[in-house]
N, C-alpha and C positions, 0 to 999 in steps of 0.2 A: 475895623477890615483893615483901612489903609495901615494901620500901627502894625497888624497883624502878619500881615501881605508882604510889610517891608523887614519885620523881622524873620519871615522864613525865607527870603531872599539873602538874608544877609549870614544865612547860615553857614559852615563850611564844608565839604564835600563830605568832608569824615565825619560831620554830626549826623547826615543825612542818610536813609535807608534806601536799599539796591533796588527795592522796588514797592508800587503801592499797590494794596489790596482795596477795589473798587467793588466794597461788597453788597450783593442783590437781595438781599432776606430784607426780611421785617426792618433792619438797621437802618437802611437807607433811605437817606432822606428825600433824594429825586430821583428815583429810576430810569423818566424818562429823560433827564440830561444827562444822566449817563452813559446813554448809550450813543449821544452826540460826543460826548469825551470820546471814548474810543473811537468813534469815527473822526474825529481831528486826531488825535495819535497816529490812526493809520495815515492819514494825509502829510504828518510829518514827516513819514518815511520810516514808523517806530513800528516794530509787530507789538502784538498782545496776547497774550494768555487768554482763553478764553476758558474758565473752570466750569466744565457745565458739572449741573447739580452741585454745587461745590458753594454755600449758602446762596443760593438761589440763582447760579448761571452769573456766578462775580467774574470782573474781569484783573488778570494782576499786570501792572504797566509799570513802564522804567520810572524811574523816581525822578523828578527833576525839579527845581525854582518855579518853572513855567508850568510845568503840570499840577503842582500844588496851589498856585495859584488859580490857574481854572477852575479846580474842582473848589475854591472857595469860591469864586465869581458867580461859577452857576450850581450854587449851594449843593455838592454832591460831597456825600461823606467816604471817606480814603482812610485806610489804615499802613502806616510805614512798617514795612515788611525786609528784617535781615535776611541775611545770604539764607542764614540757618534756621529761620522760618518760612523760608521760599521751599528749601528741601526738605524741611518737615510735613507742609502742606501736599508737594509734588507727592511724595512718600505716601502719603495716605489717599491720593487721588489713584496711585499706581495699582493699591491692592487689589487684588481682582474679586474678594467680596463686597467692595463698595461700588455702587454704581455711580461711579461717577469718571468723567476723563478730560484733557486739556487737548483742545483745538487752537492752534495755530493762526493768527488773524494777520494776513499780510499787507493784502494792499486797502487801500479805500474804493470801494466799487462805484463808478460814474453809473450814477439813476436817472431813470430818466421816466415822469407821472404823464400819462396820456390823457390830455385836459383839453377842450375845448379853447378855441381863444377868444370864443363870448363867453359873456358873463350870465350865468344860468343861477338860477336861487335855491340853490344848496352850495354846500360846502363839502371837504372831501376829509377823510378821519384820515390819510395817510398824508398829506400835504398839511396838515394840521400839527401831526405828527412829527414829522419832518422838519417843519419848520422852528415848533416850540424846542426840541433837541437841538437846532442849529446846523442841521444836517442840508448840505447843497444839493439841489437835484435842477435837472432840467424838463421843461415843458415840450411833447410832442404830439403833433395831432396827426390826421390821415394823409396829410401832403408827407410826411416824414415817413410814416410807416410806408406808404408806396414806393415811393422814393428808395426804399431799402435802407434810412439811416438809421435803423434798428442797431445795428452791428457796431455803433459807436458807444454801443450801451451793455453795462453788465446785468444792467437788473428793471425790471421796467413795471410799473406800477397803473391798473385798469380798476375804474372804480364806478361812477355810476354812470357808466355807458351801456348803450342798448344795442348790441351788434346784430339784430334782428332788423333793422332799419325804422322802426315803430315807434321813436321816441320819446321812448320808454312808457309805453303804451297808459299816455297820459291824457290821452284826447276826450272822454267821457269829461276829466274834470278841468283841463286847460286848452282845449282848444281853439279857443280864441282867447288865452291872456295873450299879451303882448310880447311876452320872450317864448311862447310854445309858436308865433306865427313867425315870427323871426329865425330862430331857429330851423324851421322846418323850411324857409324859404334860403337860408344859408348851406343848411344839408342838399338840398334840389341843386343848388347851381353850384356848388362843387361836383356832386355827382355827375353830372351834366359835362362840365370843365376838364372831367377824369375819361368820359368818354360811356360812363353807365347808363342803362336806361333806369333804373332807380337809386333811393338810397339803401334800400336794402339788397342790391346786389354791390355795392359801393362799399356798406359797411362789412358783409360777407367777404370782399375781398382783404380788406383789413386785417381781418380777424384770419384768414389764410396767412396773410405777411406775418403776423403776432406768432401762430403755430411754426412757422420755418424760422421762423429767430430762436424760440424755445429748442426746436430740433437742433439747433447748431452750438447748442449751449447754451443760451441765454435763462437767465431766473425773470420767470415771469411771479407776481404776485395780483392777485386779483380780491376784489370785495363786493358787496350788495351785487346790485347787476349785472357787472363785468363780469359774473361767475356763470350762472346759467346761460345768458345773453350769450358769451362767447361757444358754448358748446354746442346750445339752438343752432349757431351760424353754421358752424362748422358741418353739424350732422344736416344740416337744410340746401347745402350747397347749391347749384341747380337748380332749385325747387320753390317757387313763389310760395310765402310762406305770409306776406303780410296783406291785411286786408284791404278794400279799396280805398278805406278813409283815409291809407297812409303813403299809398301808389299810385291809386287810380285805377288800379286792377284787380280784378277777385282774387283772393286764395287759391291756389289750388286747392280742390276739395278730398284730396286724397293724398294731401301731403301728409298726414302722419303715416301712411303706408308706404312711403316712399322716402323717409327718414335713415340715414345713413349712418347709425350708431359709430363705425368703425372710425371713423373721422372723428368723435368727439375726443375729450380730452381726458373726462372723470365720468361722465354719463353717458346712459344707455337706457335703451326700453323706455323713455319717457313718452308724454303725450304732449304735442303745443296747443297750445289757445289759440283758438282762430278768431275770435271774438274779438273787434277793436275797443266794443263800450266794456271790457270786464280787463281791470287793470292786475293782468295774473299773467304771465307768459306760458307757463304750464303747469304742471303738474309734481314738479321736482320741489317745489318749495310748499311753504303753509298756501292753503286755499283761505280765501275772504272770510270764513266761518271761521276757519281756524286762528288765523290772526288776531279775533276777536275775541275767542279765550284765552288766548293768548295775554291780550291786555288787561281781561278780567281777571288773569291770573299773575300779574306780574311781578309781587312781591316773592314767587317762590321760582321766577325765570333764571334759572342755571344751568349751565353745562360745566363738565368734567374734562380736564387735558388727561389724555393717556400719559403712564408712564414709560418710556422706552430705556434700554440700555445704553447707555454713553458709551462702553466701550465697543457695541457689536452695531449699533444705529445711531450712530453720530449726528444725521442730516434731522431726524424727526426730534431727537435729541435738542440740537439746538434751535432748530423752531418752536419747541414748549418750553423752553427756559422761561422760570418765574416764579414770583413768592407766595403765589396762590393755585392751586391745582382746581379749587372751583370758582365759577369767574361768573359772576353776573350776566345774561343772556340780555340782547339788545335786539330790536327790528330791524328791517330795510326794506325794502323794492324785494331783495330777495334776502329771507333772514335765515337761511339753513336749506340743508339737502337732505331729501328723505333717504333712508340710507339702500332700500329696495333699488334705487334709481343709481347708483353708484358701482364702478367696472371694480371687478374685483382684483384688479391691480392698483388702485388706489389706497393710501393707506392714509386711514382716519384718524386725527391726532386728537380731535373734542367733538363731543359730543352730550346729548343730552340724555340721560341716562331713564333707561326705560319707555323709551318713546321713539328708537330707531330712528331720529333725529341727527343728523352730523350738522357739527358748527364750521367746523376748521379740517382740511383736507390737504395732503398732497401726493404729487405723483412725478414720476421719470417721464418723460417725454424725447426720444430722440438723446443727443447728447446736456439737454436740460430738463431746467424742473419745471414743474408750476406748482402754484400753492393756492389755495381757493379758501375764502373766510369769509362766512355769510355774517347779514347783519352793514348799517351804515357809520353810526357812532358808537363805540364801546362804552363811552358815558352817557350818552342818552338812548334811553329805550326807546320812545316813539319818536325820531326825529322827522320834521314834517316839511315839505317845500315851502322855504322864507323862513324858516327859524333861525336866528344866530347861532353862529358856530360857536363849539364849545371850547370853552376858555381852559386850558390845559393845567394853567398855573395853578387851577383847583382841583385837579387830578394828575396828582406830579408822579403818583405811586399806584396811576392805574393799572392792574394787570392785565386787561381788554387793549390797551395801545402798547403794552410791553411785546405782545404776540406779533404787533406790527412791526414793530423795531426789532423782534428775532430776524426778520425776514430781511430787513436790510442789511445786516452785518453778513447774513449767511454766505453771499459769495467772496465774501473776504475769508473764508478759511482755508486751510491748506487742504488740499484733497489728499485723503489717504485711504491704501486699501482695509478692508474689515481683515481682521487677525484670524489665522487661520490655528 
């Protein structure tokens, strides 16, 4: 390896190509690290051509000795491209009958991950992906959100959070576990410190602040329970939906009749589960009996990505770039979203065919964008509390994890108008 690196570095400029093509089809040896390479290039002040629907959503980057060295160190496949070859690729992509396009990536987005300061017995697929891909991020929590610090970031990730203030609805299984007791005490102390009467009210205030962030132009990406609980929180602002086991006061028995769905981003007409002993927030997601059926049929659990017009619909096209269109499913505290509860202005990008169940969606709110991806870990079908984190070195070509990393590069794209 060192000899090869030395030979590359010693090549004269005339012997190097103008560009490097980072293929993202089945020929790529490490898809996840390739996203990190792209992010690193942006950090260096270089622009990138993202070739949508070309060889699985490939990247065209400047050819330098350092870049080639990084490709080798990260075990990323690349192909030198001459000026004439680059012109040929771009000419092919520009043809109207070819469903492909080029998006210019210009600046590395500043990334924030919403995560609690205390250690909880679960991991986060996005932080695993960011760490493995070598993409830097900063952590934020309720204090930073309430203090208006989100404006400092381009992209925000939410994962295993419960914005309804019910501690993940783990009451039946873990209410006496040390980590749960500590979490509840910490959350209640913070809520009091901030002047809220309950954790539920405090979490809803955080959800409202995040909505403001999106409305002002932020990009928000959520997985697992941070998806439906986020919308439930927005739809129940000013309504007590937390049973007494969580806040010491009974939930409003008429809560479901008072929900204001116009304030939610993605979902409407759902019914909240007001039973503290049941491990489910609402009917948006699979119910317990449906989860058991899913577990029994694990080998046939797959969802399908939609194909969009790259030239006319660049946003969903970017978010669905992949070398697979059929992807194995995976469970989570929130696994999926039933189509009947999705608002008509929300775009479905991945679904379970024939089941009216959605895995992956996106939408616009104000000047910003939100994307929801159901499930906890794309490479662990049934990831339980306390399970060890997935080793992504064993899943470096994961199509499920690629969807996460598409979202991370999305804010870097130069905005362009639709063609007329």
